[in-house]
Structures are given as C-alpha cells and as structure tokens.
N, C-alpha and C positions, 0 to 999 in steps of 0.2 A: 379457293375452290374446294367444294366438298369432296372428300376422298371416296371414290366410287367402290373401293374394295370392301367397304363395310356393307353388309347385306341390308337391303331395304325391306322393311316389314310393313304390312298394311292390315286393315281390319279383318281380312280373310285369313291371313297367316299368323296373326298375333298369338293365338292360342297354341298353335303347333311350334312356332319359332321362338316364343318367349316362355309362355306358361309351362308347356310340357318339357321343353328343352332345359329349363332351369332346374328340373329335377335331376339332371345329369351333371350340369356345370353352371356356374354363375353366368347369368345373361345381363349385360349392361345395355339399357335402351337409351339411345340418344334422340331426344325429341327436338326437331329443328324445323326451319322453314327457309326457302331460298332467299327471302329478303332479309334474313337475320345475320348481320355482320359478325357478332360474337360467336354464333353457331359455326360459322366458317373457320374461325380460329380454333374453336374447341374440338371439332370433330377429328382433325388430323392428330391432335394430342391423344385423344381417346384411342384412335387406331394404333398409334405408335406404342402406347403402353400395353394395349391388349395383345399386340404381336409378341411382346416380350413375355407375357404371362398367359399365352394361349392354352397351356395345359390346364389352366384353372378357370378361365373365363372367355367370353366372346362378346363383342360389341355389335349391336344392330342399330339401325336408325329408323325413325318414324317421322314422316313429313306431316306436321299437324294440320297444314292447310288441306291435305288430301284425306286425313284420317281424324276428323274432328270428334268422332264418337269415342275413340280411345283417349284423346286429350281431355274430353269432358269427363269420362269415367274416372280418370286419375286426377281430376281437378287441377290440371296444368293451366296456370294463369299467365306465365311468362316463360320465355325461352332465352337461351338454351336451358333445358331441363334434362337431368340424367337420373334414371331410376335403375336400381340393381334388383334383380329377381333371383331368388333361390328357393328351391322346393315348391315352386309354383306360386310364390307370393313375393310382393315387393318388400325388400328388407332394409333398404337404405337409398339415399339419393342426395342430390344437390341441385340448386338452380343458379344460373349465372355463369360467367366465365371463370375458368380456373387455369392456373399455371400448370406446366407439366409436373413439377415436383408435388403440387397439391393433388393432382390426379393419381400420381404414383402412390402417394400415401393412402388415398381413398381405396385404390385397388388392393394394396397390400393388406389393409385392415379387413376388407371383404374376404380375401383369400384366407387370412388367418382364422376368420370366424366361420366361413361358409363353404370353403373349398371341399369338394368330394374327394380330391386326390391327396390332400395334405397329410391326413392322419395315417393312411396306409403307407405312403412313401416314407414318412417320418419314422414309423415303426420299423420298416425294413432297414433303414439306415442305422437305427439304434442297435438292431440285432447285429449288423455287420461290424459296427464299432465295438460292440461287446465281445465279438469273436476275433477282434484285432485284425480285421481284414481292411486295414487302413488304405492300402493302395486302391482297392476297388471303390471305396467311398470317395477318395480323392478324384479319381477319373470320372466318376458319376457326377459328383458335385460340380466339377469344372465344366462338364457338358451342360448341366442344368443352368449354370450361371450365364451361359451364352444366350439362352432364351428367357431366363428369369433371374436377374441379378438381385435376388431378395436377401435380406439379412439372414434368414434361415439357411439358405444355401451357402452363403459365405461362412456361417457358423460351422456347418458341416465340413467345409473345405479346411478351415483352420484346425478343427479337431482332428481331422484325418492326417494333416501334415504334422501336427504335434505328436500323434501316435507313431508316425514314421521317424520321429526324432530329428526332423529337418527344421531346426530353429531359424536358420537363415531364410528358408522358404516362408515360414510364418511371418517373419519381419517384412518380407517383400509384399505379402498379401496385405498386411495391416497398413503399410505405408500408402497403399493405393486405394484404401477404402474412404468413402465420403464421410464427412462429419455426421450425417444423418444415420448411416449404417452403423457407425461406431457407437452411437447412442443406444442401439437396440440391445435388449437384455440378453438375447441368445448370443449375440456377437460378443458382448461384454463378458459373458460366462466363458466362452471359448478362449478369449484373450486372457482371462484370469487363470484358466487351466494352464495355458502356455507360460504365463509369468511364474506360476507356482512350480511347474516342472523344470523350467529353465534354471531356477535358483534352488533346486532341491537336492543337489549333490551333498552327501555326507560321507566323509572318509572313514570314520570309525563304525564299528558294528553296533547294533542295538544293545547288546550286552555290555560292551565297553562304556557306552554313554550312560546306561542305567546305573552302572557301578559308580561312575563319577557323580551322578546326581545324588545317589545315596550317601556318598562321602561329603558332598557339598550341595545341599538342596537350594542354596541361594544363587548358584551359578546359572545365569540365564542363557548363556551361550549353549551349554549342554542341553538345556530344556528346549531351546529353539531347534537344535539338531534332532532331539527326540520327537518333536512335533512334525518335523519333515519326514522322518521315518514312518510315523503313524499315518501321515497323509499318503505316502507311497503305498502303504498297506490297505488304503481305503478305510482306515479306522478313524472316520471323521469325527465321531462323537468325542473320543478321548483327545484327539488332536485339538479340537476346539476348546475343550476344558483346560488343557495345558496352556494354550495361548491366552485364554481369559485370565487364568491364574497369573501368568507373566505380566499381562497388562495391569492387573490389579496391584501387583507388587511395585511396578515401575512403569508408569504410562509413557514416559519420555525416553525409555531405553532405546538406544540406537535410532533416534528420531521417530519413535512410535512404531518400531518394526513389528511388534506383536499385533497391533491394531491393523496395520497394512496387510499382514498375512491373513488375519481374520476376515477382512473385507473381501480379499481375493477368494478365500474359501467359500464365503457366502455366495459370491457371484458364480463360482464354479458349480456349486450345488443347485443354484437356481432359487428364485424368490419364493417358490411354492414349496420347497423342501422343508420338512418340519424341523430338522436340525438347524437349517439356515434361519428360519423364523425364530426359534428358541435362542440361538446364538446371538442374533441381532438384538433381541430384547435384553439379553444379559449384558452385551457390550454397551448398549445405550444407558442402562442403569449404572454401569461403572463409570461411564464418561461424566455423568452428572452427579456423581457422589462427591 
C-alpha cells in the first residue's frame, strides 16, 4: 500500500511544492501509479529514509496517470521514477526499484552535495571542536544521529568522544558501526585520530628525546617518540618528515610501524589536505624505490 504520509503533488502545486521549495531544501519527487507494483514497494522506503533525513530533504509523490503533463515534461517513460530537485532544478534521479541501502546512499550523496543545512552545521561543530567544547558536540551529534545516522554525524560523535579522552566510549561506537559507514572518509579520519592519540603516550620530555637522537641518530625508537610529540603539538609537517625518514631507513621496522603511522596521519588530516597529499606522494615514491 502506498504510504499516505507522503504529500501528493499535482500540476497545480508542482511549482510551489517542488520548484520553489527546492530552493530551501532538497525535494525528492516519487513518480508512481496505482497499478505499479514496484512503486508500492519503493515509496515506503523513500518515506522511511526521508524521515531519518528530514532536516535536509523531503519526499513528495506525483501520480503520473493524473498528471501526464509533468511526466511528459520530464520525459518519464517508465516507473517508478525518482527525481531530486535542488535550487529549482532537477539535479539527480533514478528509475526502477531500489533497495533501502541503495536509497540511503542516494540520499546521502544528495545531502553531501546539495543540502542547505550541511555547511553551516558543519562549520558550527568545527568551531565547537576547536574550542574544546567536546561535551556539547557529543550531545548534539547523538541527537542528530537519532534522525540522521549519517557518516558525518558519526564522525563528529567519535571526534567529540576522543576529545573527552573516553577511549572505551570510542571503541563502543566503532563496534556498532556498519561496514558501509566504516568505509566513509570522514569516519576513517575520526578513527585514525583516535588510533593516533590512543597510542601517543611518551614518558620522556621532548628535550630528553632530542638529546638521545643527537647522541644516536640511528635510534628509531626515539625518533618515533619524537614524531608522537610533534603530532601532539600539531606540527604535522615535521612529524611526517620524521616518519618518512624512518620509513626510508628501515621499511620493515616493527612491522612497518612508520608507514602505519603515516597512513593514520593522512586519514586524520583528510584527503584534501595539502600536507596529506604531499606526504602520500612521498610515501608512494619510497614504497616503489
């Protein structure tokens, strides 16, 4: 049975309910007909996912039997057909039946690219994290996850718990994440930050370690400890240089520990960070030397 909680749109309301409204949030249009079996299976999935992501998008439905003008204008030749509108224009879509995970991926991609709310919310959270207001971010991200369990929101939750120093709490969150969410770059970056900080304790002072490095430049244990101190100081450039130097000297030292640290730091910084890009290129060139 078609889910009646989705608003029906016709030729008289299409401009106001789809075109104009898509300037405020993403509008998903579900084109269906009462005789279409696959439509009856797809519509509840669309509604279920839209409910979880209602801060970003809304689903409406159009009966093509009763609104042939709209179907003709959009050149719809088969149903179910789903069109996404943003900024008054169709921006993406698909035809045919989809599973719920497929619909979720489709919606998440739209939100990432077109949501009017994402950038402002993201900036606010970044400011809170930079101000070390981790408890506020934790509570807010937990609330967001209830309606929108997106990778971005889980990333914020992990980063906030890491900031609070609750490593057991981080483990609990990670254990309950789906394989799909674990593949997301934002989540991978948050987990990498956790892995780095969890194993970042150094007993000796920076001066003591540097003195020992000066006495014995070949001691990789002291260099690793120095890199951890640099990471804690957010001196990522020098930290990466030290680890690259270590990897160049002995690629297999402690089962490739230097390489593992480098990859975690690149994920922590993010794929678009210039230090990350430069470091990855340098590591790749060393791997194939």
